[in-house]
C-alpha positions in Angstrom: 0.3 -0.1 -0.1 1.3 3.4 -0.6 1.8 5.8 1.9 -0.6 8.7 1.9 1.1 12.0 1.1 0.3 15.4 3.3 1.5 18.7 2.8 1.6 20.8 6.0 2.1 24.7 5.2 3.4 27.0 8.2 4.2 30.5 8.6 7.3 33.0 7.8 6.2 35.6 10.2 7.9 36.1 13.1 6.3 39.6 14.6 3.0 41.2 14.5 3.3 44.7 12.7 6.9 44.9 14.3 5.6 44.7 18.1 4.6 41.6 19.1 6.5 38.5 18.3 4.5 35.8 16.8 4.7 32.8 14.3 3.4 29.4 14.2 2.0 27.3 17.3 4.2 24.8 17.8 1.4 22.0 19.2 -0.9 22.8 16.3 2.0 21.6 14.1 3.6 19.1 16.3 1.0 17.0 17.7 -0.6 16.4 14.2 2.7 15.8 12.8 3.4 13.3 15.5 0.4 11.4 14.8 0.8 11.6 10.8 4.0 10.0 11.3 2.7 7.3 13.6 -0.1 6.6 10.7 2.8 5.8 8.8 2.0 9.2 6.3 4.9 10.5 4.3 5.0 14.4 5.2 6.4 17.5 3.8 6.2 20.7 5.5 6.6 24.2 3.3 6.3 27.6 4.0 5.9 30.7 1.3 9.6 31.6 1.3 11.1 28.1 2.4 13.6 28.0 5.2 12.8 29.0 8.7 9.1 28.8 10.0 9.4 31.2 13.3 7.8 29.5 16.7 5.4 31.9 18.5 7.2 32.1 21.9 4.0 31.9 24.0 3.7 28.1 22.6 7.3 27.5 24.4 6.3 28.8 27.6 5.5 25.0 29.1 8.1 22.4 28.8 8.1 21.0 25.7 7.5 17.3 25.4 10.6 15.4 24.2 9.0 13.7 21.3 8.5 17.3 20.0 12.2 18.4 20.3 13.4 17.3 17.2 10.2 18.8 15.2 12.0 22.2 15.9 14.7 21.3 13.8 12.6 20.5 10.8 11.0 24.0 10.9 14.6 25.2 10.4 14.4 24.1 7.1 10.8 24.2 5.7 10.4 23.4 1.6 9.3 26.6 -0.2 5.6 25.9 -1.2 6.2 26.9 -5.1 8.5 23.3 -5.1 5.9 21.5 -2.6 3.0 22.0 -4.6 4.2 20.1 -7.8 4.2 16.8 -5.9 0.9 14.8 -5.3 -0.9 14.7 -1.6 -4.0 13.5 -0.3 -4.3 16.2 2.0 -3.1 20.0 2.8 -2.8 21.0 6.8 -2.5 24.3 8.0 -1.3 25.0 11.6 -2.2 27.9 13.4 0.0 30.6 15.3 -1.1 34.3 14.3 1.6 34.2 11.7 -0.9 32.5 9.3 -2.8 35.9 9.9 -0.1 37.7 8.1 1.1 35.5 5.1 -1.0 32.5 4.6 -3.8 34.6 4.2 -2.8 36.5 1.5 -0.2 34.2 -0.6 -2.0 33.9 -4.0 0.3 30.4 -4.8 -1.4 28.9 -1.6 -4.8 30.4 -2.3 -4.7 28.7 -6.5 -3.3 25.4 -4.4 -6.5 25.2 -2.2 -9.0 25.7 -4.9 -7.3 22.8 -6.5 -7.7 20.5 -3.6 -11.5 21.8 -2.8 -12.1 21.5 -6.6 -10.5 18.3 -7.0 -12.4 17.2 -3.8 -9.6 16.7 -1.8 -9.1 16.8 2.2 -8.1 20.7 3.5 -7.7 20.8 7.3 -7.0 24.3 9.6 -6.8 24.5 13.0 -6.9 27.7 15.5 -5.8 30.4 13.1 -5.0 28.2 10.4 -8.2 28.6 8.6 -7.1 32.4 8.0 -5.2 30.8 4.8 -8.6 29.9 3.5 -10.0 33.2 2.8 -8.2 34.3 0.0 -9.2 31.2 -2.0 -12.0 31.5 -4.5 -13.5 28.7 -6.5 -13.3 29.0 -10.8 -16.3 31.1 -10.9 -14.8 33.3 -7.8 -17.2 32.4 -4.7 -15.2 31.8 -1.6 -14.3 28.5 -0.9 -15.4 29.2 2.3 -19.4 30.3 1.3 -22.0 27.6 2.3 -19.1 25.6 4.4 -19.7 24.8 8.3 -16.2 26.3 10.1 -14.8 26.5 13.3 -11.7 28.4 14.2 -10.0 30.9 16.6 -12.7 32.9 18.2 -13.4 36.8 18.6 -13.9 36.0 22.3 -10.6 34.0 22.3 -9.2 36.9 20.6 -10.1 39.4 23.1 -9.0 37.1 25.9 -5.0 37.0 24.3 -5.5 40.6 24.0 -4.1 40.6 20.4 -7.6 41.5 18.8 -6.4 45.2 18.1 -3.1 43.5 16.2 -4.7 41.2 14.1 -5.1 42.5 10.4 -9.1 40.7 10.8 -10.8 38.7 13.4 -11.0 35.1 12.1 -14.5 34.3 13.2 -16.1 37.8 11.7 -14.0 37.1 8.2 -15.1 33.7 8.2 -19.0 34.6 8.4 -18.3 37.7 6.1 -17.1 35.1 3.6 -20.4 32.9 3.6 -19.2 30.1 6.0 -21.5 28.7 8.9 -19.5 29.3 11.8 -19.7 27.7 15.3 -17.8 27.6 18.2 -17.6 26.3 22.1 -16.6 28.3 24.9 -13.0 29.5 25.2 -10.1 27.1 25.2 -12.6 24.3 24.8 -12.1 21.3 22.2 -13.8 21.7 18.9 -13.7 20.2 15.1 -16.0 20.8 12.6 -16.1 18.2 9.3 -18.1 19.9 6.1 -17.2 17.1 3.3 -13.4 17.9 2.5 -13.1 20.7 5.0 -12.0 20.1 8.6 -11.5 22.7 11.2 -10.6 22.9 15.0 -11.1 26.0 17.0 -7.8 26.3 19.2 -4.8 24.9 20.1 -6.8 22.5 22.6 -8.2 21.1 19.7 -4.9 20.0 18.4 -5.4 15.9 19.4 -9.2 15.6 18.2 -7.9 18.0 14.7 -5.5 15.5 13.9 -7.3 12.1 14.7 -10.1 13.3 12.6 -7.8 14.1 9.8 -6.5 10.4 10.1 -10.1 9.2 10.3 -11.1 11.0 7.4 -8.1 10.0 5.0 -8.3 6.4 5.7 -12.0 6.3 5.5 
């Protein structure tokens, strides 16, 4: 049996408007990566510029599990997205952290790749601020890939709670709704994942494990 191939797309951004350090949220990358490895998947990690995907310092505050340590090295040398998309993948996975709000949300190549995945009914999954990467993507007729889709993502309340609502370029919950998505959420910091066809979204870092297991369940179905 051929290994399933998944593409994980991560941010290159290390600050919000130059005043607040940010990047990739380690848990949202590490938990799915380890779950995918255990499931026998072949994983490519890419970013818009290639090279380093900075980690949000706040995701490193607690003691990092030993299994996550080696993954930090992978994030030093990500592939350039323009090279990675030439391959064939069964799923495209987008972890969060605030970084994606600034680069993945505006990247044309990622938007066109998401369009291709959606039109071919290939699995797309994004967690926490990862769904920000979906806001630019549209189908051939110009309709947002989010229109009519059931989704979740980092909530307005959670953004206010971490006191970053004034630094983000948009509130994710509001933007998802604006694009015609049917957004739902649980209370702050509660595990929550939504599946709608080939689209899987998770609300927050606490959803990382359920998010990863849901992807595996759908890919192996």
